[in-house]
N, C-alpha and C positions, 0 to 999 in steps of 0.2 A: 347410495351404495358406493363404498370406496372404489377407486380405480387402481391401476397398477402401482401407484406411488405410495400406497398406504403403509408399506413396510420399508420404505426407503430410509436410509440413515440420515439423509439430508433434511434439515429443517425446512429449507425452501421448497423442496419437492413435497414434503408431507403437508405443507400449507395448501397444496393443490389436490390433496388426496380425496377430499369430499366434493370436488367440482364434478358436475355432471359430464364433463369432457372425459373421454376415455384415454387419459394421458398414459404414455409409456415413457420410460427413461431411455436415454441413448444406449442402445444395446444391440447386439447382432440380430436378436429375434425381431425387434421392432423394425430395424432397417430391412430385413428380409421380407417381412410382411408387407411393407410399403411397395417393395418391388413386385411381389407376387400379385398383389391386388391392384397394381398400377395406380396407386393413390399418391398424389403429391404430399410431401411431408410438410406439416406446419411445425416449425421448430421455434420454441419460445425459450429464451435464455434470460435468467435474472439471478437474484440473490436475496437472501432472507430479509435483510434490513433495507431493501430498496423500496422507497415510498410508492413510486408509480407502479412497481410490480404488485404491491399490496392493493393499490387502487384497482388495477385491472383484474386481479384475482377476485375481488369482491363484486366487480361489475360484469364485464364481458364474459369472464371465464365461469361465472356462476349462473349465467342466463341459459335457460332451457332451450330456447329456439336456436341460439348460437351453438350450444353444445350438440344439439341434434344434427344441425347442418355440418358442423365440423367433424363429428364422428362418422357420418355417412360419406363424406367427400374427401377427407384428408386422413393422414396418419399423424395424430398429434403427439409430439415429443417434447418433454420438458427437460431442460438442462440447468443445473446449478453451476454458474460460471466459476464459483469458488472451488468446486470439485474439478471442473474441466476447463481451465483457462485456455487450453489449446483449441478446443472447439469454439469457444467464445471469440478468440482472437481471429480465427479464419473468417467466421461469418460476420463479425463486426467490421472487418476490413471490407468484405463484400458489400455490406450495407452502406458504408461510407463511399464506396465506388458508385453505388446506385443513386444515393440521395445527397451525398456531400456532408452528411452528418451521422452521428450515432448516439447511442445511449441505451439505457435499460429501462423497461424490458426490451430486449432485442427479439423482435418477431419477424421471422423470415421464412420464405417458402422455397423448398428444395425439390428437385426432380428425384423421383424414387430410385432411378437406376444409377445415376452418377453422383447424387447428393450435391448437385450444383444449384446455387441460389439463383432465383429469377425475379423475385420481388421481395420487398421487406419494408419494415418501419419500426417504430418504437411503441409508444403508448397509442392504442386505438380505443376511443371511447365507445361505450355500448350504443349510443345514439350519435348522430352527427352533431358535433360541437367543436369549439376551439379551431374552426377551420379544417377539421378532419372529418372524413366520412365515418359513419357507424361501422362497427366491426363486421356485422353480418353482411352489409353491402360489400365490404372489402373481400370477404370470403367468397361471395357469389361471383364477383367480378373476376377474381383470380382463377376460380375453377373454370369459368367460361373461357378465359384466356388459355388455360392449360389444355382444354378439350378442343377448342376451335381454331386456335392460332398456332398450329404446330410449326409452321415455317418460321414465324416470328419468335416463337419460344426457342427454337434451335439457334437462331441468330443471337438472341439475348444470352443464352447459356454459354454459347461459344465465346462470346465477347468477355463474359465474366470469368470463365475458367482460364482464358488466355491471359487476362489481366492478373488474376491471382497467381498463376504460374510464373508470369514475368516478374511479379513482386518478389519472388524467392531467388531470382537470378541477380547476383551482385556483379557490378561492373568489374573488369579486371583491375586488380590492385596496382597502385603505383608504389613501388618499393622505396622510392626516395621521398615519399610525401609525409612520413612520420617525423616531422620536424617541428621546431618551435613556431614557425609561421602558421602551421595548421592548428597547433594548440592555442596560439593567440587568437586565431579566428574563432575557435570554439568558445573560448572564454568570453570574447567580445559579444558574440551572437547570443549566447545563453544568459549572460548578465542582462542584456537588453530585454529578455523575455519577462523578467520579474519586475520591470518598471511599472509604475502605476498606470492604470487604464481608467477610462471614464465610463465603463460599462461592466456589467456582471455577466456570469457569476465569477467568483474568485475561489480557486483551488489552492491548497498549500504548495503544490509543484516543487516538492523538496529536491528532486534531482537537479532542477535548475537553480534553486537557491543555494545548494551545496556548491555548484559550479561557480556561482557568483562569489561565494565566500572564498573559494580557492583563488579566485582572481585577485583578492586583496594581497596575495603574496607576490604578485608580478608587477613589474614596473614599465610595461609597454604602454604606449600612448593609446588611450581609449576614449570613446565618446561618453562612457558611463563611469560613474563613481561607484565602484564595486562595494566599497565599505558602506557607503550610504544606503545603497539599494538592499544589501543583505541585512543591514540593521533594520531598515524599514520593514522588510518581510518578517523579521522576528517580532517587531512590535505589532504588526497586523495580526499575527498568530496569537501572541500572548495577551494582547489587550482587546482583541475583537470578539464579536459574538460567536465566532467559530470555536472559541474556548469556553468550556463550562467553568465559570468563575466560582460557582458554589461548591462543586464536588470534584472538579478535575476532569481531565480528558478532553480531547479535541473532536469536534464534529467533522463531517467529511468535507464540506465546503460551504460557502455562503452564496446566496442567490443574487446578491447585489455587489456592487463594486466598492462599497464602503466597509466591507467585512463585518456587517451587522447581523443579518438574519441568516442562520445556517439552514441547510438540510440537516436534520438533527441526528441522523445515524452516526454512531461512533464506530470507526473501523480500526482494528488493531494495527494494520499496516501504516495508517497515517500517524498514529500516536507514537509508534516506535521511531519513525523517521523524524518526526518533529522534535522528540526528545533529543535525538542525536544532533539535530541541527542547532537547537537552542544551546545545548552544551558546547558545541563548537563555537558558536557566536560568543558565548561567555569567555571561553578560553582564548578567543582572539581579542579580548579586551573590552567587549561590549557587555559590561556588568550591570545591566538593568535589573533591579530587584524582581520585576514581574517575570523575568525569564526563570529565575531560580524558583519562584513560587509556582509557576506553571509546571515545571519539571517535578517538584516535590509533591504537588497535589495530584498530578497525573500518575505518579508512582503509587500514591495512596489509593486512587481510583482503581488502578490496575490490581493492586493487592486485595482490595475490598470486593471488587465486583467482577474481575476478569481473570482471576487465577483459580484453576481447578484444584481440588484437594491433592491431585497427583503432581501439581506444580507447573503444568503447561498453561498457556494463555488461551482464553476463548477468542472467537473470531470477531464478533461484532455485537452491537446493540441496535435495536430498531430505531427508526426515526419516530415511530408512532407508539402511542400507548392508550389504554382505555382510561377514560375519565372516571368511570365507576363500573361496578360489576354488572350493571344492567345494560351498558352500552353495547350496541350491535357491532359497530366498527370502531377501531382505535382512531385517535386524532393526532395529527402531526405536531410534535413538539410540546404536547400538554404537560409532560413531566418536567420541562425545563423553564417554562415562562411564568410571568408574574403580572397580576393586575396591580395597577398603581395604588388603588384604595386598599387592597389587601396588604401591601407593604406598609402603608400608613398605619393600619390597625395592628400589624404584627410587631412593629419595631417601636422603640422609644423615640421621642422627638429628636434626640441627639443622634441616634443611630440612623434614622431616616434622613436627616439633614446631611450627615456625612456620606451616606450612601448616594444621595443625589449629587454631592460634590465629586464623588469618585466615579460614578457611572452615569451614562445617558439614560435618564428615566423621564417619561412624560405621562400625563393622564390618559392620552390617547394611545400610547404604546407605539411600538414599531413593528408588531407582528399580530395582525388580526385583533387589535384591541389589547393585546398583552405586551409586556416588555421582555425583550431578550437583553440580558446584561452585557454591556460593552463598556470597557474602562476608558477614562479620559487620559490617564497617564500611567506610567509604570513604576511609581515610587513604592516603597515598602508600605504595606497596609498598617493602619493604626489598630490598636486594640479594640476600639469601638467598631471599626469595620469588620474585624475578625469576629466579634460577637454577633454583629448583624448577619453576616454570611452564615454563621453557625446556626442561627435561628431559621434561616431559609433552608439550610441543610436538614434540620429537624422536620420542617414541613414536608419535605420530600420523603425522607427515610424513616421518620417516626422517632428519631433519637439524634442526639448530638454526635459530632464526628468521633469523639473519643469513646463513644458508647456502642458504636455499630459493630466493629470488628468485621467479620466476613458477612457480606450481604448476599443471601441466597438468590440466585438468578431465577427469573421466570423463563422457563425453557420453551414455552409455547403459549398460545393465546388462552388455552384452557387453564393452565397454571396461573397465568396473569389474572384471570377473572375470578378464580375460585380461592386463591390463597388469601389469608387474612393479613393483608399488608398493613403495617402500622402507620404508614404515611400515604403518599400517592402510589397508585398502581404503576410499577416500573415498566419500561419497554421490555420486550422479549429479548433475551440474550441467546445468540447462536453459540452453543457451547462446544462446537467441534474444534479440533486442533488442526491448524494448517501449518505445515512446517515452514514455508516461506515467510508467512506473516509472523509466526513466533520468532523466526530468526531476525527479522527487522526490529522486533521489540528487544530481543537479547542484545543486539548491537546498540540500540538506544540506551538501554540500562547500563551496559558496560561503559559506554562513553560518558554518561552522566555520573557514574560511580567514580570514574577516573578524575573528572574535572572537579567534582564537588566533594571528593574523598568520602563518599557515602558507601560504607560496606554493605548496608541493607539493600541497596540497588543491585550490587554485584551478586549478592546471595540469591536474589530472586532470578537473576539471569542465569546463574550457574545451575539452579534447580531445573529450570526449563530446558536448558541445553542437555543436561544429563537425562531428562525424561526422553528427549528425542533420541539420544544415543542408545538408550536402553530399550526403547519400545518400537522404533520405526524401521527396523530391519527384519525382514522375513526371508529366510533362505539366501542370505547375503545380498538382498536387494532392498534399496531404500524406498520407503512409502511416504506418501504426501499427507495423508489425513489420519486422524484418530477420533473415533466416536465413542466416548465413554469407555475407553480401554480397548476398543476394537480397531485395529490398524486397517487402512483401506486405501486403495488406488496407488499404483506406482508413482513415485516422485517425478516431477517434471523439472525442466532446466532451472527454473527460478528457485525451486526448493534446494537443489544442490548448491547453486551459486550463493544464495543468501545465507544458507547454513554454514557453508565454508567461511564466508565473511564473518559470521557471528563467532565461529570458533577462533578465527584469527584475531577478532576484536577482544575476545576473552584472553587469548594468549598475550595480547599487548598489555592488558592490565596486570597479568601475572605470568611472565614468560617462563614456561616449563614444558617438558616433553608431552604432558598429558593432552593439552589442547592442540598442540602442533601435530602430534602423531595422528590424532583423529582427523584433523583437517587434511592431512596428506592422504589418509585412507579414503576419505569421502571424495577427494579430488581424483584419485585413481579410478574409482568407480564411475564418476562423472565423465571423465575422458573416455573410458572404455565404451560407454553406451551412447554418448551424445556428441562426441567430437567429430567434425567433418574432416577426415584425413586429406581429402582432395583439395578443399578450398579454405579450410580453417573456420573457426567459430563453432558454436554449440547449437544443435537443433533443439527445438522446444521439447520434443519427445525422444525417448530412447529408441534405439534402432529396432528393438523387439516389441515396441508398443505404439505403433503409429499406423496400423493397417486400416483403421476406421476413419482416417483423416483425408480430406480432399487434397491437401498439399502439405509438404514438410517445411515448416517455417523455422527461421533463426531469429529470435527476438533481438532487435536492436533499438526499437523505439521506446523512449521513456514516456510514461504517463503518470498515473498516481503513484506507481512504484518504478524503481529503476529497471532498466532492461537487464535481462539475465546475462547477456553477453558482456555488457559493460562491467557489471560486478564481477563476472567470472574472470575476465582478463585482468582486472585489478588484482584479484586473488592470486593469479599466476605470478605476477610481479612480486607480490608480498612473499609468496612461497619461495621464489628464486632468491630473494634477499635473505630469508631466514634459513634456508637449507644449503645455499651456494650451489644449487642444482641448476645449471644453465639450460637444461631441457625446458624448464618452466618458462624461462625468459624467451626462448626461441618460439615456444608455442604461443605465448602472448603476442609476440611480434607478428606471427602468421595470422592470428586472430585480428589484430588491428589492421593489418594490410588487407584482409578480406573485406573490412568495412570502410576502408580509407576513402573510397569514392563517395559513399554515402556521407561520411563525415565532412568531406570537402564541399559537396553540393547542397547538403541539407543539415547544417550543423545544429540547428535548433531541434532536430528530430531526436538527437542522441547525446544529451549531455553526459550520460554515464560512460559512454565510450571516450569522451574527452577527459573524464576523470581517470579512466584507464590509461589514456595517452600521457596524462600528467605523471602517473606512477611510472610509466615506461621511460619517460625522459628524466624524471626527478626523484625516482624512488631512492630512499636513503635508509641505511640501518645505523642505529646508534648503539654502541656497546658501552655499557656502564654498569655500575653496581646497583643493588636493589634499593639502597638508601636514596640514591639520586633519581631513580626511576619514578617514584611517586611524585616528585616535584616536576619532572619533565612531562608527565602525563597531563598536567593541568594546562600545558601550553598547546596552542593550535599548530600542529605539525602534520598537515594533511597527507603527506606522502612519506611518512616515517614509520619504521618498525623498530622494535627494541630487542636487544639481546643482553642478558645478564652474564657478565664475566667475573670470575672470582678475584682476579687481580688486575687492577689498572696500572699503567705506568705511574711511577712515583710522581706525586703532586699533580695528578691529572684528574679531571672530572669525567671525561668520556671520550670515545673515539667516534668520529663521523666518517662513514664509508658510503661511497656512491659509485655505481658502475664497478670498475675493476680496481679502484684505488681508495685508500684511506688518507685522510688529512692528518696533520700533526695533532697529537693529543691536545684536547682543549683543557685549559687549566681551571676553568670555572664554567658555570652555567651560561653566563652572558656570552662568553667566547664560543661555546658550543652552539648556541642559538644563532649567533652571527654566522658561523660556518654553514649551518643548514640554510639559512635564509639568503645568504649571498650566492647560493648556487641556482636560485630561480632566475 
């Protein structure tokens, strides 16, 4: 019998609707029930494409004995972290305080009255294994602790809530600290983060990679070669197994340090950021053909599999898929990997030989007897390799690349198993629209369109941006999600910050009032509901939408995505340059000062704040004509915005303005670029 999640819009929550556990969503009714019944809350947080979330759903959460004990002794609540990143952030921080590590599924136990965590973990096996206790044992031990160790429980919860509250208190800012010395410290520290390591796993870590790439513009003495490290990160991404060389798109991370075997889920937020990063690398002179191939094929993947008929982008694709329609459980990576002897039979001798020269392939494979494709070098593919990869594409999709067009997504396990797929059964696609993730992809497409002069990339970005502008406001409030045309949940800080950035990135490609006016309007709403007037910075939630949260956080930590405050402060500087409204500049300064102590003490926690500091110190506006703009957009100018002016001074190419002054009109492109770069 379905539980309370059966009618949820969230794919992740619906995946648990048939569990014997009486799951509730995070809602006032469930929280009140826990309090009235004096039941500790078992909070489980995950997302639809999470492999170990899927494993635990099929094991522990489907077990009748576990369900019976959980239902009688706890109030079980399920949360989709993609719907509520604010809840996930608070309790992930608590888990890391308790155990020193985190991950998903996030399983944590809360007091019913104060929602204070007192024990937690990630994946719990149904029976004791992997050095972990069985889940029923955990549940029984935690309930005994809750009932019998009241004094110790009070001590633990007091320590946790004190630490969580302290984490929201930023040290007093140093108004004199926003200088080049602090920026150099941030560039140095964050460039070091992406240096090679001898252990896994490996994540894209694009906020750090972008920081290292910005470091190539500076001439201070460093232990690191920023150019070399940022190029190496690009090669790891474009050549490694993290990239799907057959059909485009990047997986979430690799489990090893050699960038070979991925966790196979594909997340929209990774793909948008990686496209922007590879385009920036190319514009900085690292013109490796594999970068252009990865961008163009990822665009095709996005268009083919991840774009809704309405024009927005889907959220993710699962790591797992069913091998055939009779399979009970999906298998990780089955859609993407290849048996060596299968490749031998499928390809001609010439194709197979060239494929072996291009990729690391062995009879034993590199993933459970199968091969994950990983390139040896980044040169342009031969026609023979193109033909070979097209045959592999047909094995997956049932037709060659130019024959597929739009590939209908499998929206749930039932569709995956019952649809008559012409090739392999594909992973399930989570078809919800998340504003922040769509915004990252819009930015990636806009930057790639500018660098490679591809109008089709820009067209896809514009359609998605216009969908958000048209559909995501209700009663003059911005909303985060869209489920098949149904708008849901008020937007959070990252939605505002990333979307404003996307609008400004579109404006950079085609400076006009349309994108800028919308950016200003969204920024005004963002500041009204999220800005901390007393201390500066943006809260994760709006002032009228945080009553169910244990603490009020201001995001400044970068992880798989940049921090909302880092992006937001950069946006303020860009708006100040484009509008000549110094209020934006002063607000950005207050925001940076609010986080200056964190930046000084823990620079590797917040590369996006250092990107904002770079904008603050080196933000530049170039005034030129439309003819020159398209040429300038192909250059790597990380802290530059553009303004089209009707008439330039005679025999000039453009004007470079920074701070409160403009330089002499540049006579040509080379002189203008020298003026920009000499200011670093």
